[in-house]
C-alpha atoms as one frame of an Amber mdcrd trajectory, in Angstrom:
protein
  46.666  41.555  52.693  44.491  43.833  50.463  41.680  44.595  52.621  41.966
  43.851  56.286  39.103  46.123  57.863  36.220  43.735  59.024  33.480  45.704
  58.028  34.838  46.472  54.378  35.483  42.379  53.902  31.818  41.641  55.414
  30.234  44.002  53.352  31.741  43.160  49.885  31.233  39.491  50.250  27.810
  39.687  51.722  27.023  42.117  48.858  28.309  39.768  46.086  26.373  36.783
  47.555  23.208  38.501  48.117  23.183  40.177  44.600  23.769  36.509  43.398
  21.044  35.312  45.393  18.806  37.818  44.275  19.161  37.240  40.669  18.757
  33.427  41.254  15.286  33.855  42.533  14.450  36.379  40.182  15.456  34.205
  37.228  13.211  31.277  38.864  10.535  33.653  38.895  10.715  34.908  35.325
  11.550  31.127  34.213  14.543  32.044  32.102  16.128  29.705  29.537  19.024
  27.520  29.803  20.942  30.096  27.738  20.144  32.987  30.109  21.198  30.963
  33.131  24.314  29.881  31.637  24.884  33.137  31.430  23.886  34.383  34.782
  26.379  31.844  35.915  28.998  32.656  34.065  28.638  36.713  34.629  28.272
  35.703  38.897  31.802  33.456  38.320  33.539  36.548  36.960  32.598  38.889
  39.738  33.309  36.198  42.341  36.359  35.726  40.859  37.521  39.299  41.156
  36.105  39.297  44.639  38.511  36.704  45.843  41.326  38.557  44.449  40.421
  41.472  45.609  40.080  40.294  49.006  42.588  37.512  49.277  42.749  35.801
  52.733  40.427  32.579  52.912  38.247  33.290  50.088  41.032  32.212  47.703
  41.216  28.849  49.439  37.233  28.235  49.440  37.279  29.404  45.503  39.590
  26.377  44.893  37.323  24.013  46.914  34.417  25.297  45.297  35.932  24.733
  42.214  36.027  21.131  42.539  32.257  20.694  43.200  31.179  19.775  39.868
  28.341  17.754  41.132  26.269  21.021  42.323  27.935  23.955  40.486  27.257
  25.128  37.259  29.972  24.260  34.728  29.671  27.938  33.685  30.490  28.938
  37.146  33.424  26.452  37.725  35.082  27.516  34.776  35.576  30.811  35.723
  37.340  29.780  39.135  39.088  26.122  38.093  42.428  27.739  37.695  42.539
  29.746  40.999  46.339  29.760  42.478  46.635  30.498  45.863  49.716  33.600
  45.522  49.262  36.544  46.875  51.812  39.421  46.997  54.111  39.010  50.560
  53.762  41.035  53.591  56.384  43.999  54.611  59.430  42.715  56.149  58.759
  45.097  59.160  55.657  43.045  59.956  57.410  39.500  59.462  60.208  40.502
  61.546  57.790  41.657  64.238  56.221  38.011  64.677  60.024  36.325  64.423
  61.065  38.648  67.048  58.065  37.990  69.328  58.044  34.261  68.811  61.848
  33.790  69.084  63.028  36.322  71.377  67.142  36.304  71.592  67.152  33.099
  69.277  66.296  35.745  66.495  69.637  37.172  66.538  71.842  34.359  68.151
  69.936  31.423  66.568  70.803  32.663  62.610  73.473  33.705  60.520  71.191
  35.210  58.292  67.445  35.435  56.967  66.889  36.660  53.592  64.260  39.341
  53.441  62.371  38.390  50.060  59.610  35.915  50.378  60.557  32.980  48.354
  56.875  31.760  48.219  53.539  34.016  49.405  50.410  32.399  49.767  47.248
  33.204  51.557  47.968  31.563  55.067  51.615  31.710  55.010  54.818  32.943
  53.533  58.107  31.194  53.219  62.072  32.582  54.113  65.016  31.019  53.444
  67.653  31.163  56.594  70.696  29.705  57.553  71.421  28.929  60.985  74.586
  29.550  63.169  75.644  26.399  62.514  75.739  26.949  58.567  72.527  24.541
  58.034  70.163  26.204  55.366  66.682  26.305  56.568  63.119  27.085  55.171
  61.046  29.338  57.805  57.073  29.255  57.319  55.558  32.239  58.775  52.165
  33.109  59.395  50.710  35.978  57.809  50.057  39.005  59.647  46.960  39.968
  60.834  45.559  36.349  59.062  43.378  35.632  62.460  41.543  38.546  62.395
  40.506  38.167  58.284  39.936  34.440  59.219  37.332  35.199  61.820  35.934
  37.889  59.840  35.476  35.483  56.445  34.126  32.613  58.585  31.414  34.732
  59.993  30.684  36.068  56.840  30.376  32.775  55.056  28.002  31.452  58.010
  25.913  34.108  57.580  25.800  33.662  53.367  25.490  29.509  53.881  22.364
  30.174  56.168  20.597  32.729  53.450  21.738  29.966  50.718  19.998  27.037
  52.686  16.558  29.591  53.051  16.636  31.452  49.725  18.368  29.048  46.687
  17.092  25.932  44.854  18.748  23.091  46.937  21.060  21.339  45.089  21.026
  17.910  43.196  21.979  15.005  46.246  20.711  17.864  48.858  24.211  18.930
  49.289  24.537  20.209  53.134  26.215  23.375  53.123  26.691  23.159  57.035
  28.718  19.957  56.785  30.580  21.765  54.225  31.139  24.773  56.161  32.356
  22.679  59.375  34.541  20.605  57.292  36.274  23.751  55.670  36.495  25.377
  59.259  38.314  22.697  60.609  40.779  22.273  57.605  41.818  26.055  57.735
  41.950  26.361  61.429  44.524  23.417  61.623  46.092  24.721  59.068  46.847
  28.333  60.464  48.125  26.464  63.657  51.591  25.273  62.563  51.808  22.908
  65.398  49.113  20.874  63.767  51.568  20.865  60.637  54.481  19.726  62.310
  52.738  16.894  63.861  51.625  15.878  60.551  54.949  16.149  59.061  56.489
  14.284  61.365  53.891  11.473  61.167  54.311  11.089  57.050  58.466  11.351
  57.693  57.742   8.023  60.013  55.181   6.650  57.483  57.225   6.902  54.351
  60.640   6.326  56.207  61.591   3.184  54.373  61.060   4.581  50.684  64.339
   5.352  49.563  63.290   7.573  47.080  61.120   9.801  48.819  62.379  12.794
  51.099  60.238  14.547  53.393  62.135  17.939  55.345  63.090  17.541  58.687
  61.833  19.590  61.267  63.551  22.068  64.155  60.970  21.480  66.971  62.967
  23.798  69.070  62.395  27.099  66.848  58.708  25.712  65.611  55.552  27.563
  66.965  52.162  28.023  66.348  52.772  30.852  64.159  56.418  29.407  62.733
  57.605  26.613  61.214  61.215  25.765  60.522  62.426  22.824  58.632  65.782
  21.983  56.524  65.921  23.604  52.894  65.108  21.413  50.072  66.846  22.325
  46.807  64.922  20.832  43.823  62.850  21.303  40.739  59.181  20.972  40.668
  58.211  17.098  39.095  57.091  18.423  35.626  59.992  20.967  35.179  62.479
  17.836  36.235  60.901  15.451  33.626  61.314  18.004  31.080  64.751  18.768
  31.674  65.478  14.956  31.447  63.204  14.647  28.193  63.181  10.934  28.410
  59.774   9.416  28.028  61.222   6.000  30.237  62.246   8.704  33.279  58.413
  10.312  32.998  57.426   6.677  33.045  59.132   5.981  36.219  58.102   9.333
  38.150  54.351   8.689  37.168  55.107   5.095  38.894  56.641   6.257  41.840
  53.928   9.038  42.470  51.554   6.632  42.027  53.001   4.130  44.594  53.755
   7.268  46.728  49.766   8.353  46.720  47.843   5.067  46.758  48.508   3.476
  49.843  47.081   7.190  51.295  43.835   6.857  49.406  43.920   3.197  50.217
  44.690   2.762  53.761  42.974   4.302  56.733  44.859   7.650  58.361  45.390
  10.782  57.131  46.865  11.846  53.486  48.102  15.233  51.850  45.661  16.774
  50.351  47.235  19.674  48.402  49.931  17.804  46.028  49.909  20.492  43.569
  53.421  20.426  41.374  54.655  23.169  43.564  54.678  20.764  46.654  56.305
  17.928  44.701  59.597  18.522  43.831  62.783  16.475  42.566  65.945  17.201
  44.451  69.486  16.820  43.375  69.558  13.230  44.136  67.025  12.168  42.370
  64.260  12.166  45.278  60.786  12.821  45.114  60.340  15.752  48.074  56.575
  16.349  49.374  56.325  19.717  51.045  53.284  21.999  53.104  51.359  19.393
  54.952  48.824  22.121  56.190  45.930  20.574  54.073  44.948  17.244  55.044
  42.316  14.681  54.931  41.595  11.474  56.643  40.138   7.957  55.309  38.497
   5.799  57.634  38.500   1.779  57.377  35.118   1.409  55.768  36.018   4.186
  52.973  39.387   2.493  52.838  37.749  -0.813  52.241  35.687   0.394  49.516
  38.483   2.360  47.481  39.955  -0.962  47.232  37.121  -2.769  46.053  36.477
  -0.007  44.045  40.340   0.126  42.198  40.452  -4.168  42.047  36.805  -3.723
  40.030  38.083  -1.251  37.660  41.406  -2.727  36.971  39.308  -5.950  36.241
  36.878  -4.279  34.483  33.756  -5.174  36.880  31.585  -2.280  36.255  28.911
  -3.982  38.453  31.389  -4.158  41.347  32.569  -0.881  40.838  29.274   0.991
  41.116  28.257  -1.083  44.322  31.318   0.174  45.674  30.915   3.884  44.621
  27.022   3.349  46.316  28.477   2.391  49.341  30.780   5.475  49.742  27.822
   7.622  48.768  28.619   8.804  45.396  25.773   7.516  43.810  22.298   7.535
  44.929  20.915   4.424  46.063  17.769   4.788  43.746  20.123   5.452  40.815
  19.549   2.833  37.961  22.777   1.111  37.888  23.044  -0.069  34.382  23.198
   2.980  33.193  25.703   3.582  35.352  27.538   0.767  34.746  27.785   1.587
  30.984  28.906   5.248  31.366  31.529   3.873  33.638  32.812   1.659  31.085
  32.475   4.059  28.132  34.411   6.343  30.266  37.079   3.677  31.239  37.667
   2.549  27.271  39.264   5.746  26.235  42.919   5.246  25.103  45.458   8.209
  25.513  45.615   8.693  21.962  41.759   9.254  21.862  42.064  11.881  24.332
  44.720  13.590  22.505  42.425  13.842  19.826  39.377  15.416  21.793  38.774
  18.752  22.976  39.398  18.646  26.504  37.422  21.912  27.568  34.520  20.659
  25.807  34.540  17.249  27.319  35.243  18.500  31.006  31.973  20.643  30.406
  29.864  17.467  28.853  31.299  15.449  32.152  30.418  18.354  34.453  26.597
  18.601  32.362  26.218  14.704  33.035  27.172  14.925  36.532  24.514  17.462
  36.867  21.684  15.108  34.836  22.756  11.670  36.579  22.008  10.573  40.283
  25.833  11.273  41.262  26.935  13.415  44.082  30.229  14.071  45.896  29.988
  13.325  49.487  31.520  16.107  51.169  33.825  14.223  53.089  35.678  13.401
  49.943  36.270  16.906  48.638  39.918  17.001  49.774  40.411  13.440  48.522
  38.990  14.478  45.145  41.208  17.585  44.545  44.412  15.346  45.851  43.205
  12.370  43.473  42.448  15.119  40.184  45.774  16.633  41.264  48.224  13.435
  40.806  46.375  12.641  37.890  47.065  15.534  36.053  50.597  15.482  37.033
  50.930  11.722  35.789  49.175  12.640  32.471  51.573  15.132  31.781  54.722
  12.878  33.093  53.567  10.097  30.984  51.429  11.190  28.294  51.268   8.432
  25.640  50.522   5.980  28.602  47.354   4.857  29.953  47.179   5.553  33.648
  45.000   2.653  34.505  47.798   0.536  32.928  50.750   2.676  35.254  48.445
   2.127  38.208  47.670  -1.649  37.478  51.331  -3.132  38.663  51.476  -0.621
  41.701  48.141  -1.503  43.062  49.153  -5.451  42.745  52.443  -4.709  44.886
  50.432  -2.873  47.578  48.378  -5.848  47.643  51.513  -8.343  48.200  52.904
  -5.842  50.535  49.651  -5.610  52.769  49.013  -9.509  52.813  46.378  -9.554
  50.259  46.378 -11.733  47.558  46.646 -10.893  43.747  43.499 -13.769  43.768
  41.009 -11.046  44.225  41.754  -9.768  41.569  41.691 -12.521  39.397  38.514
 -13.222  41.312  37.233  -9.916  40.237  38.122 -10.642  36.671  36.248 -13.943
  36.486  33.219 -12.283  37.945  33.337  -9.756  35.039  33.408 -12.534  32.386
  30.837 -13.291  30.015  29.499 -16.417  31.526  29.267 -15.070  35.229  27.661
 -11.782  34.047  24.971 -13.883  31.920  23.734 -15.662  35.189  24.195 -12.671
  37.297  22.266 -10.989  34.513  19.146 -13.511  34.692  18.860 -12.844  38.261
  18.765  -8.948  37.833  16.478  -9.605  35.094  13.954 -11.501  37.450  14.198
  -9.009  40.308  13.871  -5.607  37.785  10.200  -5.608  37.935  10.162  -5.173
  41.718  12.924  -2.638  41.628  11.478  -1.062  38.881   7.930  -0.151  40.179
   9.469   0.757  43.665  11.817   3.698  42.055   9.313   4.203  40.125   6.817
   5.379  43.071   9.933   6.508  45.261  10.749   9.275  42.271   6.845  10.258
  42.277   6.964  10.841  45.783  10.027  13.072  45.501   8.852  15.106  42.593
   5.405  15.744  43.986   6.583  16.965  47.395   9.644  18.800  46.114   7.525
  20.506  43.538   4.991  21.275  46.448   7.014  22.713  48.941   9.184  24.671
  46.078   5.593  26.140  44.793   4.924  27.117  48.597   8.212  28.929  48.741
   8.333  30.786  45.640   4.843  31.877  46.205   5.510  33.146  49.438   8.927
  34.427  48.391   6.540  36.855  45.668   4.079  38.028  48.279   7.118  39.013
  50.633   9.041  41.034  48.031   5.599  42.905  47.129   4.997  43.604  50.505
   8.245  44.876  51.222   7.839  46.828  48.138   4.625  48.183  49.538   6.744
  48.868  53.005   9.007  51.143  50.782   5.874  52.996  49.042   4.371  53.836
  51.937   7.086  55.275  54.057   8.099  57.431  50.556   4.435  59.008  50.568
   4.134  58.738  54.852   0.843  56.614  54.480   0.682  54.826  57.342  -2.263
  52.614  56.191  -0.292  51.439  52.912   2.868  50.631  55.387   1.102  48.818
  57.945  -1.141  46.681  55.431   2.091  45.783  53.565   4.078  45.037  56.659
   1.223  42.836  57.493   1.542  40.618  54.193   4.981  40.946  54.120   4.977
  39.324  57.818   2.936  36.639  56.783   4.583  35.881  53.679   7.648  35.401
  55.693   5.877  32.994  58.464   4.690  30.886  55.071   7.936  30.979  54.006
   9.914  29.642  56.787   7.100  26.901  57.257   7.407  25.684  54.150  11.362
  25.819  54.192  11.261  23.802  57.699   8.591  21.113  56.176  10.834  20.686
  53.186  13.916  20.353  55.203  12.198  17.813  57.432  10.825  15.958  54.327
  14.180  15.862  52.753  15.945  14.932  55.775  13.167  11.656  56.153  14.098
  10.530  52.356  17.649  10.898  53.192  17.001   8.401  55.458  14.654   6.185
  52.937  17.815   6.140  50.531
């Protein structure tokens, strides 16, 4: 690990965070232009990325998760971290061997013929080595990195400080993202990932869940050799799924793999329970027997019964092109604020889903992504923190499918899989037919008349709500900005007083700083109380 020293890690992380926070505050005071803001976020993203690779550890995973939050991070910042990969240099074999001996005792000598000293894979939390048991079976040995517990503890303590300052000093993001909830979710996920006993239970759960899928292989485990720091499972030979498709070079094979992959992950997203939250191509292999092998169950998410119901409705409505129903589902799930103009979102959704694969191939994908990200910032759209990992998994699988079946429409590939899933789970394809009827012109006409009659009242309520939000938000923001400026002036006066040894100047400046600090805190608490009230009103 590049930097194990607790003080050094904390100092470097805090220095980076405070530098960014101060620049943001300065830019707000000086009312910089959008172009200057873009340059600031780009430079901040570059520094952030450099620090991640320098310190490694938990920070790389934080960067990966933040790269999915286009709803509250600027696109120029995200562009610098969107391709982060969790690959770090392996630990020394001496440190790894100490862990094996401490965890296994005599089994280290008697239970294995050989263990290769070169790591097969090395990430921020664990490393994988290949071994051969005494009975000749090949196994993969996943070992927690030495000193990783201390590093994670340090990073979480530092992150807690950074979040406190972010909540108090930086502008609140659109949609009022709760950094504390995001922190708790990240903490729960990482703490679960560093204890391999949790991963073992999850892997056993998935093995049981997909035991009837003849084309899926989940590695068998060796519980007697597995501990909180070591996980031993059967060794699986195979190629990464995209590489396997390229080797075959058959479009029909790519389509078949795509549909199987959708069939494997769609139930995880639609049914209550846990789902694989890190299905990148390195964790999805095609075995020598042609099966899809899922690896690495350290990062998981959960779908509740309520969420599962709305997700099912969302897919039904998208397949039937009932965008009104789709917007309703997205609103209930928390992706769209309730005061949003639904008609605008409906039109946007219809336009986005009207593109054909050939049209996408003619577009500048990078430019399109930046436009979509900018659009997210402008519209009342947010990503609820509980769906961070679900969104990450969905986008990863969608990316794999797009590479496997480049000339195919993802929706067309999904439709037969979804209908099959409906029938398997006791649903009827009539629900899809009903969604189609509801989206037909005549049904839309009568529903549109209803909406038209109600629109004046809704428009008035929305206008009043927006005026209240804008007025209060501006008022509290101005109080905070003025207090912050006064605080900076006071601190500068304290510095001048100390430098010139002038007690009177120091005392007056200290008094000004204290008053400004309390005004800032009071304005912050009032704003936070108001935002909480407005959130309930939504």
